[in-house]
ROMAR-379179 format. One line per field, with one value per residue (C-alpha): x, y, z; residue in one letter. Coordinates in nm, 2 decimals. Example, Ala and Ser with C-alpha at 12.3 -4.5 7.8 and 13.67 -1.06 7.14 Angstrom:
BEGIN
px = c(1.23:1.37);
py = c(-0.45:-0.11);
pz = c(0.78:0.71);
type = c(A:S);
This chain:
BEGIN
px = c(-3.80:-3.61:-3.73:-3.43:-3.27:-3.02:-2.83:-2.58:-2.67:-2.48:-2.51:-2.29:-2.27:-2.20:-1.92:-1.82:-1.88:-1.98:-2.14:-2.04:-2.23:-2.31:-2.54:-2.65:-2.97:-3.12:-3.35:-3.67:-3.46:-3.12:-2.91:-2.65:-2.34:-2.27:-1.89:-1.68:-1.41:-1.58:-1.72:-1.76:-2.11:-2.29:-2.51:-2.57:-2.69:-2.94:-3.09:-3.16:-3.31:-3.51:-3.63:-3.46:-3.23:-3.29:-3.02:-2.86:-2.81:-2.93:-3.20:-3.34:-3.61:-3.81:-4.09:-4.44:-4.59:-4.24:-4.25:-3.88:-3.74:-3.48:-3.24:-3.08:-3.46:-3.54:-3.79:-3.85:-4.19:-4.05:-3.88:-4.27:-4.34:-4.30:-4.02:-4.35:-4.52:-4.15:-4.15:-4.52:-4.46:-4.51:-4.83:-4.97:-5.33:-5.36:-5.27:-5.59:-5.82:-5.68:-5.76:-6.08:-6.16:-6.06:-6.29:-6.58:-6.49:-6.46:-6.80:-6.99:-6.85:-7.02:-7.32:-7.52:-7.43:-7.55:-7.89:-7.95:-7.98:-8.05:-7.74:-7.56:-7.65:-7.52:-7.19:-7.15:-7.25:-7.03:-6.74:-6.76:-6.68:-6.39:-6.27:-6.30:-6.03:-5.81:-5.78:-5.76:-5.48:-5.29:-5.36:-5.34:-4.99:-4.85:-4.77:-4.60:-4.43:-4.25:-4.16:-3.97:-3.76:-3.74:-3.61:-3.38:-3.23:-3.19:-3.47:-3.64:-4.04:-3.96:-3.80:-4.17:-4.31:-3.99:-4.01:-3.75:-3.63:-3.46:-3.27:-2.87:-2.81:-2.73:-3.05:-3.24:-3.05:-3.16:-3.51:-3.55:-3.38:-3.60:-3.93:-3.81:-3.74:-4.09:-4.29:-4.09:-4.07:-4.02:-3.68:-3.48:-3.19:-2.91:-2.66:-2.43:-2.64:-2.43:-2.27:-2.46:-2.52:-2.33:-2.25:-2.55:-2.74:-2.55:-2.59:-2.94:-2.96:-2.75:-3.01:-3.30:-3.23:-3.06:-3.47:-3.61:-3.79:-3.76:-3.42:-3.15:-2.89:-2.62:-2.39:-2.14:-1.74:-1.84:-1.64:-1.81:-2.13:-2.11:-1.99:-2.27:-2.59:-2.43:-2.50:-2.42:-2.16:-2.13:-1.84:-1.86:-1.50:-1.39:-1.76:-1.83:-2.02:-1.85:-2.08:-1.99:-2.23:-2.04:-2.02:-1.73:-1.49:-1.54:-1.53:-1.17:-1.04:-1.24:-1.17:-0.79:-0.86:-1.06:-0.78:-0.48:-0.69:-0.76:-0.39:-0.27:-0.56:-0.41:-0.02:-0.17:-0.35:-0.08:0.18:-0.09:-0.13:0.22:0.29:-0.01:0.16:0.47:0.29:0.14:0.46:0.66:0.37:0.32:0.74:0.73:0.44:0.64:0.96:0.81:0.52:0.25:-0.08:-0.17:0.10:-0.11:-0.43:-0.38:-0.19:-0.53:-0.73:-0.47:-0.58:-0.95:-0.94:-0.71:-0.95:-1.21:-1.04:-1.25:-0.97:-0.91:-0.87:-0.58:-0.66:-0.49:-0.32:-0.28:-0.47:-0.35:-0.45:-0.41:-0.05:-0.09:0.19:0.22:0.51:0.54:0.79:0.85:0.75:0.57:0.68:0.60:0.27:0.09:-0.27:-0.43:-0.73:-0.89:-1.24:-1.39:-1.75:-1.94:-2.32:-2.53:-2.84:-2.98:-2.80:-2.46:-2.26:-1.94:-1.98:-1.64:-1.45:-1.07:-0.81:-0.48:-0.27:0.10:0.35:0.28:-0.07:-0.34:-0.71:-1.03:-1.31:-1.69:-2.01:-2.35:-2.49:-2.49:-2.30:-2.02:-1.75:-1.72:-1.75:-1.47:-1.23:-1.36:-1.20:-0.91:-0.86:-0.98:-1.18:-1.45:-1.36:-1.50:-1.74:-1.50:-1.19:-0.87:-0.73:-0.35:-0.18:0.15:0.49:0.55:0.19:0.11:-0.29:-0.39:-0.80:-1.05:-1.40:-1.66:-1.83:-1.69:-1.87:-1.68:-1.64:-1.62:-1.84:-1.63:-1.27:-1.13:-0.97:-0.57:-0.66:-0.81:-0.53:-0.26:-0.47:-0.49:-0.14:0.07:0.20:0.33:0.11:0.39:0.43:0.07:-0.03:0.24:0.07:-0.27:-0.15:-0.09:-0.44:-0.60:-0.65:-0.49:-0.51:-0.86:-0.94:-0.77:-0.99:-1.27:-1.49:-1.51:-1.90:-1.89:-1.63:-1.84:-1.80:-1.54:-1.33:-1.36:-1.23:-0.95:-0.87:-0.88:-0.67:-0.41:-0.39:-0.38:-0.13:0.05:0.10:0.29:0.08:0.20:-0.13:-0.42:-0.78:-1.03:-1.36:-1.53:-1.23:-1.32:-1.71:-1.75:-1.40:-1.41:-1.23:-0.92:-0.87:-0.96:-0.73:-0.42:-0.56:-0.51:-0.15:-0.07:-0.21:-0.02:0.30:0.25:0.48:0.23:-0.07:-0.42:-0.73:-1.01:-1.42:-1.52:-1.77:-1.54:-1.55:-1.33:-1.08:-1.08:-1.00:-0.71:-0.57:-0.66:-0.46:-0.73:-1.10:-1.23:-1.60:-1.76:-2.12:-2.31:-2.04:-1.74:-1.47:-1.39:-1.09:-1.03:-0.73:-0.73:-0.89:-1.30:-1.26:-1.13:-1.38:-1.69:-1.55:-1.47:-1.78:-2.03:-1.79:-1.80:-2.22:-2.19:-1.89:-1.70:-1.52:-1.19:-1.02:-1.23:-1.06:-1.30:-1.47:-1.47:-1.82:-2.03:-2.18:-1.89:-1.81:-2.14:-2.17:-1.92:-1.99:-1.86:-1.50:-1.32:-0.92:-0.72:-0.44:-0.34:-0.05:-0.33:-0.47:-0.17:-0.10:-0.45:-0.32:0.02:-0.21:-0.39:-0.13:0.08:-0.25:-0.23:0.11:0.10:-0.18:-0.02:0.32:0.17:0.00:0.37:0.50:0.17:0.22:0.63:0.54:0.31:0.54:0.81:0.56:0.43:0.80:0.87:0.61:0.68:0.35:0.45:0.14:-0.01:0.33:0.34:0.01:0.10:0.37:0.18:-0.06:0.21:0.40:0.06:0.05:0.43:0.34:0.08:0.31:0.60:0.30:0.20:0.56:0.61:0.34:0.41:0.77:0.60:0.36:0.66:0.89);
py = c(-14.31:-14.05:-14.18:-14.00:-13.68:-13.51:-13.18:-12.98:-13.07:-13.01:-13.15:-13.07:-13.23:-12.93:-12.74:-13.04:-13.04:-13.40:-13.38:-13.10:-13.05:-13.43:-13.46:-13.78:-13.94:-14.30:-14.46:-14.77:-15.10:-14.97:-15.16:-14.92:-14.96:-14.67:-14.69:-14.47:-14.45:-14.48:-14.12:-14.04:-13.96:-14.30:-14.36:-14.03:-13.98:-14.29:-14.09:-13.78:-13.98:-14.16:-13.83:-13.92:-13.61:-13.24:-13.08:-12.78:-12.68:-12.80:-13.02:-13.36:-13.45:-13.81:-13.91:-13.87:-14.16:-14.36:-14.63:-14.66:-14.91:-14.83:-15.09:-14.90:-14.79:-14.98:-14.79:-14.85:-14.96:-15.28:-15.37:-15.46:-15.67:-16.05:-16.14:-16.24:-15.88:-15.75:-15.95:-15.80:-15.44:-15.36:-15.54:-15.36:-15.28:-15.62:-15.71:-15.49:-15.64:-16.02:-15.96:-15.81:-16.18:-16.35:-16.17:-16.28:-16.65:-16.61:-16.45:-16.71:-17.01:-16.90:-17.06:-16.70:-16.68:-17.07:-17.00:-16.72:-16.73:-16.33:-16.27:-16.55:-16.42:-16.04:-16.19:-16.41:-16.10:-15.86:-16.15:-16.19:-15.84:-15.81:-16.14:-16.00:-15.68:-15.96:-16.14:-15.80:-15.67:-15.98:-16.11:-16.50:-16.42:-16.26:-16.51:-16.70:-16.42:-16.37:-16.76:-16.74:-16.43:-16.53:-16.89:-16.77:-16.56:-16.87:-16.76:-17.02:-17.01:-17.12:-16.76:-16.58:-16.60:-16.43:-16.10:-15.89:-15.64:-15.97:-16.04:-15.95:-15.65:-15.91:-16.04:-15.78:-15.60:-15.98:-15.94:-15.54:-15.67:-15.96:-15.70:-15.47:-15.71:-15.92:-15.58:-15.51:-15.13:-14.94:-14.83:-15.01:-14.84:-15.12:-15.02:-15.30:-15.60:-15.84:-15.79:-16.04:-16.25:-16.62:-16.71:-16.93:-16.61:-16.37:-16.56:-16.57:-16.25:-16.21:-16.37:-16.20:-15.86:-15.98:-16.10:-15.77:-15.54:-15.26:-15.01:-15.04:-14.83:-15.05:-14.90:-15.23:-15.33:-15.64:-15.64:-15.99:-15.91:-15.58:-15.75:-15.99:-15.72:-15.41:-15.25:-14.89:-14.76:-14.42:-14.33:-14.07:-13.91:-13.55:-13.48:-13.50:-13.79:-13.98:-14.20:-14.53:-14.76:-15.07:-15.35:-15.31:-15.48:-15.20:-14.91:-15.03:-15.02:-14.72:-14.50:-14.63:-14.43:-14.13:-14.06:-14.08:-13.90:-13.60:-13.58:-13.56:-13.26:-13.11:-13.16:-12.97:-12.69:-12.60:-12.52:-12.28:-12.09:-12.09:-11.93:-11.72:-11.60:-11.53:-11.34:-11.10:-11.04:-10.99:-10.73:-10.49:-10.52:-10.39:-10.15:-9.98:-9.97:-9.83:-9.62:-9.75:-9.83:-10.09:-10.36:-10.32:-10.33:-10.68:-10.82:-10.72:-10.90:-11.21:-11.22:-11.19:-11.49:-11.70:-11.57:-11.71:-12.04:-12.36:-12.51:-12.89:-13.01:-13.23:-13.61:-13.81:-14.11:-14.27:-14.18:-14.31:-14.61:-14.79:-14.93:-15.29:-15.37:-15.73:-15.92:-16.13:-16.05:-16.43:-16.74:-17.02:-17.39:-17.59:-17.73:-17.44:-17.55:-17.89:-18.02:-18.37:-18.55:-18.23:-18.24:-17.91:-17.91:-17.62:-17.78:-18.02:-17.90:-18.03:-17.76:-17.98:-18.30:-18.45:-18.19:-18.23:-18.00:-17.88:-17.61:-17.58:-17.25:-17.00:-17.20:-16.90:-17.08:-16.97:-17.15:-17.09:-17.22:-17.11:-16.89:-17.10:-17.39:-17.34:-17.15:-16.83:-17.20:-17.33:-16.97:-16.94:-17.34:-17.29:-16.95:-17.14:-16.91:-17.21:-17.63:-17.91:-18.15:-18.40:-18.40:-18.25:-17.90:-17.85:-17.55:-17.56:-17.41:-17.04:-16.95:-16.65:-16.55:-16.23:-16.23:-16.00:-16.05:-15.99:-15.77:-15.63:-15.36:-15.04:-15.03:-14.68:-14.47:-14.13:-14.24:-14.11:-14.30:-14.16:-14.21:-14.56:-14.68:-14.50:-14.71:-15.04:-15.02:-14.92:-14.58:-14.23:-13.99:-13.89:-14.26:-14.31:-14.04:-14.16:-14.50:-14.38:-14.22:-14.49:-14.62:-14.29:-14.11:-13.78:-13.45:-13.40:-13.76:-13.86:-13.66:-13.83:-14.03:-14.37:-14.34:-14.13:-14.39:-14.55:-14.93:-14.94:-14.69:-14.93:-15.21:-15.01:-14.89:-15.27:-15.37:-15.15:-15.25:-15.59:-15.56:-15.38:-15.69:-15.88:-16.24:-16.55:-16.67:-16.48:-16.60:-16.34:-16.35:-16.14:-15.92:-15.70:-15.63:-15.20:-15.21:-14.96:-15.12:-14.95:-15.05:-15.43:-15.44:-15.31:-15.54:-15.83:-15.68:-15.72:-16.06:-16.20:-16.06:-16.18:-16.48:-16.64:-16.83:-16.72:-16.88:-16.67:-16.65:-16.45:-16.45:-16.19:-16.40:-16.20:-16.19:-16.54:-16.57:-16.35:-16.48:-16.85:-17.17:-17.40:-17.38:-17.53:-17.61:-17.62:-17.81:-18.07:-18.04:-18.16:-18.00:-18.06:-17.93:-17.81:-17.72:-17.35:-17.08:-16.98:-17.08:-17.40:-17.47:-17.40:-17.60:-17.92:-17.86:-17.94:-18.29:-18.37:-18.30:-18.66:-18.81:-18.83:-18.50:-18.43:-18.39:-18.48:-18.31:-18.48:-18.79:-19.04:-19.00:-19.30:-19.25:-19.29:-19.65:-19.86:-20.05:-19.86:-19.65:-19.30:-19.27:-19.03:-19.07:-19.19:-18.93:-18.65:-18.85:-19.02:-18.69:-18.61:-18.94:-18.88:-18.49:-18.61:-18.88:-18.65:-18.41:-18.67:-18.76:-18.36:-18.38:-18.65:-18.49:-18.16:-18.32:-18.51:-18.18:-18.03:-18.31:-18.28:-17.91:-17.89:-18.12:-17.88:-17.60:-17.79:-17.87:-17.50:-17.34:-17.62:-17.47:-17.10:-17.01:-16.76:-16.58:-16.94:-17.06:-16.73:-16.81:-17.20:-17.06:-16.85:-17.15:-17.36:-17.14:-17.11:-17.51:-17.50:-17.25:-17.46:-17.76:-17.56:-17.47:-17.82:-17.98:-17.73:-17.84:-18.19:-18.15:-17.97:-18.24:-18.50:-18.34);
pz = c(16.10:16.41:16.71:16.94:16.77:16.96:16.85:17.05:17.38:17.68:18.05:18.37:18.68:18.91:18.76:18.57:18.16:18.07:17.76:17.55:17.20:17.15:16.85:16.70:16.61:16.63:16.38:16.45:16.50:16.50:16.77:16.88:17.06:17.29:17.37:17.55:17.88:18.24:18.31:17.93:18.02:17.90:18.15:18.19:17.80:17.87:18.16:17.96:17.68:17.96:18.06:18.46:18.35:18.21:17.92:17.99:17.63:17.30:17.16:17.28:17.13:17.13:16.88:17.07:17.28:17.26:17.50:17.66:17.87:18.08:18.25:18.56:18.69:18.98:19.16:19.50:19.51:19.33:19.70:19.82:19.52:19.45:19.16:18.97:18.98:18.90:18.57:18.50:18.60:18.21:18.23:18.54:18.36:18.26:18.58:18.75:18.49:18.62:18.95:18.84:18.67:19.00:19.27:18.97:18.92:19.29:19.34:19.10:19.25:19.57:19.69:19.68:19.28:19.26:19.40:19.23:18.86:18.80:18.96:18.80:18.50:18.55:18.69:18.36:18.13:18.34:18.35:17.93:17.91:18.13:17.99:17.60:17.76:17.92:17.58:17.34:17.55:17.54:17.85:17.78:17.59:17.91:18.13:17.81:17.74:18.07:18.14:17.79:17.90:18.26:18.07:17.88:18.17:18.39:18.62:18.78:18.82:19.20:19.24:19.12:19.46:19.61:19.74:19.52:19.80:19.94:19.64:19.57:19.34:19.06:19.10:19.12:18.79:18.59:18.70:18.60:18.23:18.21:18.28:18.03:17.79:17.86:17.76:17.43:17.39:17.13:17.25:17.50:17.69:17.85:18.08:18.10:18.04:18.02:18.35:18.60:18.30:18.25:17.90:17.83:17.94:17.75:17.43:17.50:17.49:17.18:17.00:17.13:17.05:16.72:16.65:16.89:16.61:16.84:16.88:17.13:17.28:17.48:17.73:17.69:17.72:17.64:17.26:17.17:17.28:17.06:16.76:16.81:16.80:16.74:16.35:16.49:16.74:16.92:17.07:17.39:17.40:17.53:17.56:17.20:16.99:16.69:16.53:16.31:16.07:16.18:16.44:16.72:16.52:16.21:16.47:16.60:16.21:16.12:16.45:16.34:16.03:16.11:16.37:16.12:15.85:16.12:16.21:15.86:15.87:16.18:16.03:15.68:15.88:16.14:15.84:15.68:15.99:16.04:15.71:15.72:16.09:15.91:15.62:15.87:16.09:15.76:15.62:15.94:15.95:15.59:15.65:15.94:15.71:15.41:15.58:15.40:15.51:15.24:15.40:15.74:15.54:15.37:15.72:15.89:15.63:15.65:16.05:16.01:15.79:16.04:16.28:16.09:16.01:16.18:16.39:16.32:16.64:16.71:16.78:17.06:16.91:17.20:17.52:17.86:18.02:18.36:18.41:18.53:18.64:18.74:18.89:19.19:19.46:19.44:19.25:19.39:19.36:19.03:19.18:19.29:19.39:19.38:19.53:19.51:19.51:19.67:19.77:19.91:20.01:20.14:20.30:20.07:19.73:19.66:19.50:19.44:19.37:19.39:19.19:19.11:18.92:18.97:18.84:18.81:18.80:18.50:18.37:18.30:18.35:18.31:18.46:18.35:18.47:18.49:18.75:19.08:18.96:19.28:19.10:19.40:19.64:19.48:19.51:19.91:19.95:19.76:19.96:20.27:20.37:20.38:20.43:20.22:20.35:20.16:19.99:20.00:19.88:19.88:19.87:19.73:19.85:19.86:19.70:19.73:19.67:19.55:19.52:19.30:19.48:19.21:19.43:19.72:19.94:20.06:20.42:20.48:20.19:20.39:20.31:19.99:19.72:19.89:20.21:20.13:19.91:20.17:20.45:20.26:20.08:20.42:20.14:20.27:20.06:19.78:19.66:19.69:19.47:19.18:19.17:19.19:18.85:18.72:18.74:18.63:18.95:18.90:19.09:19.26:19.18:19.48:19.69:19.58:19.80:19.78:19.78:19.41:19.25:18.96:18.93:18.67:18.90:19.23:19.02:18.92:19.27:19.41:19.11:19.18:19.54:19.41:19.22:19.49:19.68:19.44:19.45:19.26:19.23:19.11:19.21:18.99:18.99:18.68:18.66:18.33:18.51:18.49:18.34:17.99:17.70:17.79:18.10:17.97:17.75:17.96:18.21:17.92:17.83:18.21:18.24:17.94:18.06:18.46:18.50:18.81:18.80:18.71:18.75:18.68:18.67:18.38:18.11:17.86:17.60:17.42:17.75:17.75:17.41:17.47:17.81:17.85:17.80:17.92:18.02:18.30:18.30:18.64:18.57:18.80:19.08:18.86:18.69:18.26:18.13:17.71:17.60:17.45:17.47:17.44:17.08:17.10:17.41:17.21:16.93:17.16:17.38:17.07:17.05:17.45:17.44:17.18:17.34:17.68:17.76:17.64:17.99:18.29:18.57:18.83:18.72:18.42:18.22:18.27:17.96:17.77:17.89:17.92:18.23:18.41:18.72:18.80:19.03:19.13:19.09:19.32:19.31:19.15:18.92:18.79:18.67:18.53:18.36:18.21:18.05:17.95:17.72:17.57:17.51:17.34:17.11:16.99:16.96:16.75:16.53:16.48:16.39:16.09:15.97:16.02:15.82:15.55:15.56:15.46:15.16:15.04:15.08:14.89:14.62:14.59:14.60:14.31:14.09:14.19:14.33:14.58:14.68:14.79:14.91:15.20:15.29:15.37:15.52:15.76:15.85:15.89:16.15:16.34:16.37:16.51:16.74:16.89:16.89:17.07:17.36:17.36:17.43:17.67:17.88:17.83:17.99:18.29:18.35:18.32:18.53);
type = c(X:X:X:X:X:X:X:X:X:X:X:X:X:X:X:X:X:X:X:X:X:X:X:X:X:X:X:X:X:X:X:X:X:X:X:X:X:X:X:X:X:X:X:X:X:X:X:X:X:X:X:X:X:X:X:X:X:X:X:X:X:X:X:X:X:X:X:X:X:X:X:X:X:X:X:X:X:X:X:X:X:X:X:X:X:X:X:X:X:X:X:X:X:X:X:X:X:X:X:X:X:X:X:X:X:X:X:X:X:X:X:X:X:X:X:X:X:X:X:X:X:X:X:X:X:X:X:X:X:X:X:X:X:X:X:X:X:X:X:X:X:X:X:X:X:X:X:X:X:X:X:X:X:X:X:X:X:X:X:X:X:X:X:X:X:X:X:X:X:X:X:X:X:X:X:X:X:X:X:X:X:X:X:X:X:X:X:X:X:X:X:X:X:X:X:X:X:X:X:X:X:X:X:X:X:X:X:X:X:X:X:X:X:X:X:X:X:X:X:X:X:X:X:X:X:X:X:X:X:X:X:X:X:X:X:X:X:X:X:X:X:X:X:X:X:X:X:X:X:X:X:X:X:X:X:X:X:X:X:X:X:X:X:X:X:X:X:X:X:X:X:X:X:X:X:X:X:X:X:X:X:X:X:X:X:X:X:X:X:X:X:X:X:X:X:X:X:X:X:X:X:X:X:X:X:X:X:X:X:X:X:X:X:X:X:X:X:X:X:X:X:X:X:X:X:X:X:X:X:X:X:X:X:X:X:X:X:X:X:X:X:X:X:X:X:X:X:X:X:X:X:X:X:X:X:X:X:X:X:X:X:X:X:X:X:X:X:X:X:X:X:X:X:X:X:X:X:X:X:X:X:X:X:X:X:X:X:X:X:X:X:X:X:X:X:X:X:X:X:X:X:X:X:X:X:X:X:X:X:X:X:X:X:X:X:X:X:X:X:X:X:X:X:X:X:X:X:X:X:X:X:X:X:X:X:X:X:X:X:X:X:X:X:X:X:X:X:X:X:X:X:X:X:X:X:X:X:X:X:X:X:X:X:X:X:X:X:X:X:X:X:X:X:X:X:X:X:X:X:X:X:X:X:X:X:X:X:X:X:X:X:X:X:X:X:X:X:X:X:X:X:X:X:X:X:X:X:X:X:X:X:X:X:X:X:X:X:X:X:X:X:X:X:X:X:X:X:X:X:X:X:X:X:X:X:X:X:X:X:X:X:X:X:X:X:X:X:X:X:X:X:X:X:X:X:X:X:X:X:X:X:X:X:X:X:X:X:X:X:X:X:X:X:X:X:X:X:X:X:X:X:X:X:X:X:X:X:X:X:X:X:X:X:X:X:X:X:X:X:X:X:X:X:X:X:X:X:X:X:X:X:X:X:X:X:X:X:X:X:X:X:X:X:X:X:X:X:X:X:X:X:X:X:X:X:X:X:X:X);
């Protein structure tokens, strides 16, 4: 059954046309990924469906009495509530009944009621009726539902009594997301729901939404998440909507095919139009020469047919993307940063407890960990913004750090994009505008006040400044948050080509798979290192739960060797020695696999199985590339 029907709607913001003839339908239970570039109108469309804004033209119909949950909708009165009251916001009527029951329980336990049997009987009768209403409305399942969702999104029960207004923006968003999931509305509208979740929370949300009976429209640029959850993709582009009945990976393939087909149709139509125009010109010329009216009539007939022809829109095969031309001004020394036995404590809570690690020039590492595990604290120590309680943090020679914070408040909202970039970058207006154009700030966009920028635009602007400073070490805290897919891919390409060193905090699994050559996991104050990308980490992480970690950058696992106590490494040389030993083991395994692969290729060549020969050769080349990478890293550690 159709629960949302959108037909040819238009929506303006001031004089800007945001949605131009958008048409789409949503069926019960569908999981829809709403995708498109920053500023394409995704959030606007959600607000229209949620009833927070009105369309300017067209038709938007919603199924009668459809219960809708909308993530960014944070009413002002929430600031006066406790976290528990926000989580239970969808159960407001039940909360009133629960309060009635609480008052009646107090009355029944009073000495006055105990000494008056008739009054006690009246109270018991009234209480039974209220309790029945509470039970039939699901009151006794309310706390269980709240606890299940809160637990899945890593919210401690101790948080329940805190004031919602005193929390950070990320915490508020996570709690409001939980409050929407708790009530299980028939339609969930989620705007970037993964932005403030760690990997564990994202994976839990994926499982929740896959099992969810209701329909969802999810605005997200998390490609991994959209593949896991989405069954239909709707792309907003140039104010129009294009629907694909598949997940994100299928959408990418189908879109490419659609654009190529549309371009072929466009070219064919242009040939027909050119021929019709040429015919009109010839007929009119013959009419003038011969003085014959019939030629003019035929020309007029063809012109009318040309005017009636529905023009095939020329598709844009390659759209402009931000140009993250990352190149350091100067390279650092081979050893970039090292930290040993680092401990950091706030109040009575140990954030880092003997953490150790080191970065060599050119390494690209992603730091993982649950929210609150100490990732940002480690960054502050590496930046020198804070000092450890114990341990050593050392910076190598000629290291120039570029830091991108996850959230950076705008200090002066009244500044325009151009004024801010000139002030921070020290540029003349002409040069500043040329640079900003590379990051998709064109024309009037450069005069937009900072307070009007979207999250993605603000991230792009800060990245533009970071690139401008040409650092040789990048510390990036959730760099892809708020960026659209095109900008994420441009950033990934820039980082892949970047010769310097990268340490990034990220929960974007697609980004990690493309960038990371190793993954650090920060857990219980210590760092464990895994070679490879996110998929390698997931594979090896399963092994490390029952065995010693693959490589422990902090302390040796006491569980691995019974009877031993946990101690820290005495030096960075010892850390590097452990890494070399592990690399030597992996190199030996790969060399043995390559030897077997060569034998198989020789056999296939002898029997003439060309189809299998090609497949085996490609697999052998992948193993050779892995071996080359490991040998390069081993040589760096040994030099």
